[in-house]
C-alpha positions as a printed Julia matrix, in Angstrom:
424×3 Matrix{Float64}:
 120.0   120.9   67.39
 117.86  123.99  68.98
 114.17  124.08  69.81
 114.05  127.12  67.45
 115.56  125.11  64.71
 113.41  122.1   65.18
 110.03  124.74  65.3
 111.88  125.74  60.99
 112.61  122.5   59.95
 109.28  121.01  61.16
 107.53  124.09  59.7
 110.0   123.76  56.03
 108.85  119.77  56.15
 104.74  120.9   56.18
 105.46  123.75  53.32
 107.22  120.44  51.03
 104.45  118.1   52.99
 101.49  121.21  51.68
 103.08  120.78  47.94
 103.14  117.09  47.87
 100.35  115.3   49.44
  98.25  117.07  46.78
  99.97  115.45  43.46
  98.35  112.51  44.11
  94.32  112.96  44.58
  94.13  116.17  42.55
  92.87  114.57  38.9
  90.29  112.5   40.56
  89.3   115.78  43.52
  88.79  117.96  40.37
  87.18  115.29  38.88
  85.13  114.59  41.79
  84.39  118.26  41.6
  83.59  119.88  37.75
  82.71  116.28  36.68
  85.02  116.9   33.57
  87.13  114.41  31.59
  90.26  116.32  30.98
  91.75  117.96  33.86
  94.79  117.94  32.51
  94.41  122.24  32.47
  92.69  122.7   35.49
  95.76  121.01  36.81
  98.25  123.64  34.82
  96.21  126.65  36.63
  95.63  125.63  39.79
  99.73  125.08  39.77
 100.7   127.96  38.81
  98.54  129.95  40.51
  99.77  128.29  43.4
 103.11  129.04  42.72
 102.75  132.39  41.66
 101.26  133.54  44.93
 104.97  132.59  46.33
 106.14  134.76  44.19
 104.0   137.52  44.5
 103.92  137.59  48.24
 107.24  135.94  49.71
 109.39  138.94  49.5
 106.51  140.52  50.99
 106.28  138.24  53.76
 110.69  138.28  53.89
 110.19  142.69  53.94
 107.62  142.55  56.92
 110.24  139.79  58.88
 112.54  142.61  58.7
 110.4   145.41  59.41
 108.64  143.05  62.01
 110.3   140.51  63.7
 110.67  137.12  62.15
 108.11  135.37  65.06
 104.84  136.87  64.37
 105.24  136.86  60.18
 106.16  133.24  60.77
 102.82  132.53  63.32
 100.18  133.99  61.15
 101.56  132.14  58.31
 101.63  128.75  60.26
  97.84  129.57  61.13
  97.35  130.22  57.89
  98.32  127.36  56.47
  95.58  125.34  59.11
  93.15  127.59  58.4
  93.85  127.31  54.2
  93.83  122.87  54.85
  90.74  123.33  56.63
  89.29  125.23  53.65
  90.43  123.06  50.82
  89.14  119.82  52.51
  85.35  121.24  52.41
  85.46  123.51  49.54
  82.74  122.12  47.62
  83.22  123.84  43.9
  86.37  124.64  41.29
  86.14  128.73  42.42
  86.45  127.46  46.41
  89.08  124.85  45.64
  91.07  127.67  43.51
  90.96  130.1   46.45
  92.26  127.87  48.69
  95.38  127.09  47.15
  95.57  130.16  46.51
  95.94  130.66  50.29
  97.77  127.67  50.3
 100.3   129.03  47.52
 100.51  132.5   50.11
 100.75  131.2   53.21
 104.15  128.7   51.77
 105.89  132.37  50.79
 107.19  131.6   54.88
 110.23  129.6   53.07
 111.7   133.59  53.14
 110.92  134.13  56.6
 112.08  130.63  57.93
 115.49  130.82  55.71
 115.99  134.93  57.07
 115.38  133.05  60.87
 118.42  130.1   60.16
 120.37  133.25  59.13
 120.01  134.86  61.98
 120.48  132.0   64.69
 123.04  130.9   62.5
 126.99  131.82  63.11
 129.17  131.8   59.42
 130.8   127.97  59.94
 127.77  127.07  61.03
 125.23  128.05  57.23
 126.02  125.24  54.91
 125.39  122.75  57.16
 122.23  124.23  58.48
 120.76  125.19  55.1
 121.6   121.12  53.77
 119.71  120.19  57.21
 116.97  122.91  55.81
 116.89  120.86  52.45
 117.26  118.29  53.7
 113.49  118.66  55.57
 111.88  120.75  52.44
 112.77  116.6   50.81
 111.83  114.57  54.04
 108.59  116.71  53.12
 108.21  115.98  49.61
 108.59  112.56  50.63
 105.93  112.18  53.02
 103.29  114.49  51.24
 102.29  112.02  48.17
 102.51  108.72  50.28
 100.56  110.67  53.14
  98.3   112.48  50.7
  98.17  108.57  48.2
  97.06  106.73  51.49
  94.39  109.42  52.86
  93.16  109.84  49.72
  92.32  106.22  49.04
  89.53  106.64  52.04
  88.11  110.23  51.2
  89.18  112.63  48.51
  89.03  115.6   51.57
  90.95  113.42  54.45
  94.85  114.32  53.61
  93.53  118.19  53.72
  92.31  117.97  57.11
  95.39  115.56  58.26
  97.61  118.91  56.94
  95.82  121.28  58.26
  96.12  118.91  61.59
  99.65  119.12  61.6
 100.02  122.57  60.85
  98.19  123.1   63.71
 100.49  121.54  66.15
 102.91  123.13  64.76
 101.82  126.6   65.19
 101.31  125.64  69.45
 105.08  124.37  69.23
 105.9   128.0   67.52
 103.94  129.99  70.15
 105.51  128.71  73.49
 109.04  127.96  72.34
 109.97  129.7   69.37
 111.61  133.21  70.54
 112.45  135.74  68.01
 115.67  135.86  66.36
 115.53  139.53  65.87
 113.61  142.44  66.55
 112.1   144.09  64.59
 112.47  147.06  63.8
 110.59  151.2   64.6
 110.61  152.55  61.55
 107.45  153.15  59.78
 106.89  150.49  57.41
 106.9   152.07  53.43
 104.09  150.27  52.64
 105.9   150.61  48.28
 108.12  148.2   49.71
 106.06  145.92  49.29
 105.5   145.61  46.07
 106.97  142.49  44.7
 108.62  143.91  41.83
 110.52  146.78  44.08
 113.3   143.71  45.22
 113.86  142.56  42.04
 114.49  146.18  40.15
 116.68  146.44  42.64
 118.66  143.58  42.55
 119.03  144.52  38.67
 120.99  148.11  39.96
 123.26  145.38  41.96
 125.34  143.71  39.67
 126.77  141.66  42.5
 123.69  140.38  43.21
 122.1   139.31  39.81
 124.18  136.76  39.66
 122.87  135.34  42.81
 119.29  135.59  41.88
 119.68  134.05  37.88
 122.17  130.74  39.94
 119.11  130.28  41.66
 116.38  130.52  39.29
 118.63  127.66  37.32
 118.74  124.83  39.95
 114.96  125.78  40.48
 114.08  125.33  36.99
 116.12  122.19  36.58
 114.28  120.85  39.36
 111.32  121.59  37.81
 111.92  118.45  35.6
 112.2   116.07  37.42
 108.31  116.34  38.93
 107.53  117.25  35.42
 108.89  114.64  32.79
 109.71  111.72  35.28
 107.09  109.49  35.85
 105.87  109.65  32.09
 109.68  108.93  31.13
 109.82  106.09  33.55
 106.6   104.78  31.53
 107.59  105.52  28.18
 111.62  104.36  28.84
 111.1   101.44  30.75
 107.58  100.89  30.57
 107.42  101.4   35.14
 104.48  101.52  36.36
 102.95  103.75  39.17
 104.63  101.29  42.04
 108.08  101.43  39.91
 107.65  104.97  40.0
 107.33  105.36  43.01
 110.03  103.84  44.33
 112.37  105.8   41.25
 110.61  108.82  42.95
 110.94  107.58  46.94
 114.84  106.55  46.28
 115.82  109.7   44.73
 114.03  111.27  47.34
 115.44  109.43  50.21
 118.71  110.08  49.24
 119.05  113.7   48.4
 117.72  114.31  52.08
 120.85  112.24  53.35
 122.92  114.28  51.26
 121.6   117.23  52.49
 121.56  116.96  55.86
 125.57  115.13  55.99
 127.18  116.44  53.02
 127.64  120.16  52.54
 128.4   121.52  56.11
 131.91  119.27  55.48
 132.04  119.68  52.0
 131.91  123.39  52.17
 134.65  123.1   54.78
 137.21  121.01  52.37
 136.39  122.79  49.58
 134.88  126.21  49.52
 131.6   126.9   49.01
 131.95  127.78  45.24
 133.66  124.85  44.51
 131.35  122.33  46.68
 128.51  123.76  44.17
 130.26  123.36  40.51
 130.62  119.59  42.36
 126.66  119.48  42.58
 126.69  120.42  39.67
 128.74  117.92  38.23
 127.04  114.94  40.26
 123.72  115.51  38.98
 125.12  116.31  35.53
 126.73  112.99  34.58
 123.63  110.69  36.55
 121.15  113.06  34.15
 123.53  112.22  31.27
 123.2   108.38  32.37
 119.84  108.58  32.51
 119.13  110.1   29.02
 121.32  106.7   27.48
 120.06  104.11  29.94
 118.21  101.0   28.55
 117.7    99.34  31.83
 115.41  100.49  34.3
 117.9    99.31  37.27
 120.57  101.46  35.99
 118.16  104.66  37.25
 118.98  102.96  40.99
 122.32  102.14  40.83
 123.2   105.87  39.42
 121.25  107.16  42.63
 124.3   108.23  44.29
 126.16  109.87  41.91
 122.51  112.52  41.53
 122.98  112.89  45.59
 126.76  115.3   45.19
 123.84  117.47  43.47
 122.37  117.84  47.19
 125.86  119.77  48.06
 125.01  122.7   45.49
 122.77  124.94  46.51
 123.04  124.81  50.29
 126.77  125.77  49.62
 125.27  128.69  47.61
 122.75  129.85  49.75
 124.89  130.18  52.33
 127.31  132.38  50.17
 124.76  134.24  49.23
 124.12  135.25  53.01
 126.27  137.3   52.22
 126.04  139.49  49.82
 123.12  141.4   52.06
 123.52  143.56  55.33
 121.45  141.54  58.77
 118.83  143.95  58.11
 118.51  143.38  54.71
 118.29  139.46  54.92
 115.01  138.95  54.66
 113.97  140.72  52.0
 116.89  139.46  50.24
 116.02  135.53  50.48
 111.86  136.99  49.8
 113.55  137.68  46.37
 115.63  134.84  45.67
 111.83  132.7   47.14
 110.42  135.22  44.89
 112.95  133.59  41.58
 113.01  129.84  42.52
 108.74  130.31  42.41
 109.42  132.38  39.23
 111.21  129.04  38.19
 108.23  126.74  38.99
 105.74  128.74  37.03
 107.9   128.59  33.61
 110.07  125.56  33.56
 107.55  122.72  33.77
 105.84  124.31  30.43
 109.02  123.99  28.95
 109.96  121.54  30.3
 106.8   119.52  28.91
 106.91  121.16  25.88
 110.84  120.22  24.99
 109.86  116.31  26.29
 106.69  115.92  24.01
 109.07  117.17  21.45
 111.22  114.11  22.45
 109.25  111.78  23.15
 108.71  109.68  20.28
 112.67  109.52  19.61
 114.37  109.32  22.43
 112.4   110.17  25.43
 115.48  110.38  27.46
 116.85  113.08  25.66
 115.13  115.69  28.2
 117.64  115.04  31.09
 119.92  116.03  28.31
 118.18  119.61  28.53
 118.3   119.51  32.0
 121.9   119.08  31.61
 122.18  122.28  29.89
 120.33  124.54  31.78
 122.93  123.43  34.31
 125.84  124.13  32.14
 124.34  127.9   32.53
 125.19  127.7   35.64
 129.26  127.58  35.36
 129.97  130.29  33.85
 127.81  132.12  36.95
 129.59  130.4   39.78
 133.31  131.07  38.41
 132.28  133.93  38.11
 131.42  134.7   41.96
 133.66  136.84  44.01
 132.78  135.57  47.51
 135.32  137.52  49.13
 133.63  138.22  52.74
 133.73  134.37  53.19
 137.03  134.01  52.41
 138.85  136.48  54.0
 137.12  135.71  56.9
 137.84  131.63  56.35
 141.34  133.46  56.08
 142.07  135.39  58.92
 140.34  132.91  61.9
 143.48  130.88  60.65
 145.87  133.5   60.9
 143.98  135.24  63.87
 143.26  138.6   62.0
 140.46  140.92  63.33
 137.09  140.02  60.94
 134.85  143.05  61.42
 130.86  141.85  62.39
 129.79  140.8   58.38
 132.55  138.71  59.13
 134.99  140.75  56.28
 139.02  140.77  57.38
 139.41  143.32  55.19
 136.94  146.0   57.52
 134.09  146.03  54.3
 131.24  144.52  53.83
 129.95  142.35  51.17
 130.44  144.11  47.73
 127.55  146.09  48.19
 124.87  145.93  50.68
 121.05  145.21  49.87
 119.42  148.46  51.19
 122.25  151.04  49.63
 122.42  149.66  46.08
 124.45  152.59  44.71
 126.28  153.16  47.92
């Protein structure tokens, strides 16, 4: 693994750690600050604010990275994250805590830039594997974050934020000294209108070939929110799990997902192709969720985890396929749009799944997982309708020794429509 990838993957881990470390301590922290008995509405508002800031600024940072280069945007976001966690560590009131969480959402929007950086330095045949590692690093962060927050929070509620600040500061220094620029910035003047986060979304609506990709990212991200929203409550209701059992089940899920995303996407895409790999991932998750819905004993959840891991190949394959849909000069902007779709899902999905859970909770808590399967089902016709011509022709040309152009399309064409020229 190159030094550049080490820095990028470390940044992704720290982004996920920052998201996860606040979950175990947030209720206690809010009670300590507000002295209120019911802090659930505040938790919901803070979670939505974090996702909203990601939604707004992911395309902005992505577009800026196309203009200024990836490296300066990544360095600024890492520096902002370190300062933000210090801000959260010493915020004396709720208003400043909300401001700090908003800044955290802004700096974590650098995921779109990191994705574009990986695209810049990765040949097409390595992208699926590296995007698998990308998601594995994010999963690793989600395993570390809650544990770090819980352990350090027992000593002092603000200590997890100080630890996160130190880690981000160390990664910033690492990036300053060893992270090269992957793509020089454009000399064009920055169009301020292009920084409007809604503008790239409107562009996507004009390019019919891109819309299914964006919707698929939204669906996959929305289904992922169901676990964080409902898992703990469902485990308690269905199996009378205590906190330790819930933590072990989530930890087992995170570990299996991390290993699956690190090891399986590359071979799966090579063997099946990207579209089939996505469908296999959907099928594996759907089978596991169906078993969870009807499970009568807790051990069955741990037994089904290996099947659950098949879902780990779907998103990396989709990410690899998505990179072929736009030209190289628009990767940052397009990845920003995809990150916005993810953030939008993280705003909407928890509200929807929590409402559904309480609707079925008394009669059948496991029904929530069938609702997730139903959402996954919406993705199947979209995946079947994808036209990965560039990928398929490039693969065919490499086997036959046919010449390719720079986009990897053996036909001499770029992907269906470029993001820069939606009406071409």
